[in-house]
C-alpha positions as CSV (number, residue, x, y, z in Angstrom):
1,I,35.2,48.9,10.1
2,C,33.7,45.4,10.6
3,S,30.3,46.4,12.1
4,L,28.2,49.4,12.8
5,L,25.1,50.2,15.0
6,R,22.2,50.3,12.6
7,G,20.9,53.9,12.4
8,G,23.8,55.1,14.5
9,I,25.6,58.4,14.1
10,A,28.5,56.8,12.2
11,E,26.2,55.1,9.7
12,R,24.1,58.2,9.3
13,G,27.3,60.0,8.7
14,G,28.3,57.7,5.7
15,V,30.7,55.3,7.4
16,R,30.3,51.8,6.0
17,V,31.3,48.3,6.9
18,G,34.5,47.7,4.8
19,H,35.8,51.3,5.3
20,R,39.3,51.9,6.7
21,I,39.8,54.7,9.5
22,I,42.5,57.0,8.1
23,E,42.3,59.8,10.7
24,I,41.2,60.3,14.2
25,N,40.7,63.7,15.8
26,G,43.1,65.2,13.0
27,Q,45.7,62.7,13.5
28,S,46.7,60.4,10.7
29,V,46.4,56.6,11.5
30,V,47.4,55.2,8.1
31,G,49.9,52.4,8.9
32,T,48.9,52.3,12.5
33,R,48.4,49.1,14.2
34,H,44.8,48.0,14.8
35,E,45.2,47.7,18.6
36,R,46.5,51.3,18.7
37,I,43.5,52.6,16.7
38,V,41.1,50.7,19.0
39,S,42.9,52.3,22.0
40,M,42.8,55.7,20.6
41,L,38.9,55.4,19.9
42,S,38.2,53.7,23.3
43,N,40.2,56.5,25.1
44,S,38.7,59.4,23.3
45,I,36.9,61.9,25.5
46,G,34.3,64.2,24.2
47,E,33.6,64.7,20.5
48,L,35.3,62.3,18.2
49,R,36.1,63.3,14.5
50,M,37.4,60.5,12.2
51,K,37.8,60.2,8.5
52,T,37.2,56.9,6.7
53,M,37.6,55.5,3.1
54,P,36.7,52.4,1.3
55,T,39.3,49.7,1.8
56,Q,39.9,49.2,-1.8
57,I,40.9,52.9,-2.3
58,Y,43.0,52.8,0.8
59,R,45.0,49.7,-0.6
60,L,45.5,51.5,-3.8
61,L,46.7,54.7,-2.2
62,T,49.1,52.9,0.1
63,G,50.5,50.7,-2.6
64,Q,49.1,47.4,-1.2
65,E,47.2,46.7,-4.4
66,T,47.9,47.9,-8.1
67,P,45.0,48.9,-10.3
68,I,44.0,46.7,-13.2
69,Y,43.4,48.5,-16.4
70,I,41.1,47.0,-18.9
């Protein structure tokens, strides 16, 4: 997520700039190309449900980053 409508429903629902979308209407989009996700969001009709998570956690869970232990 690179920008949000201030005070909009997504922001009020807890979505933050920097989050990664991981699910749209019950369908996982982990590993899905950005263009496909944009298309899914643009073509959605009616209620839209999506799950997001902070990018740092997403990168750890998908193996794109390794944890640093201190």
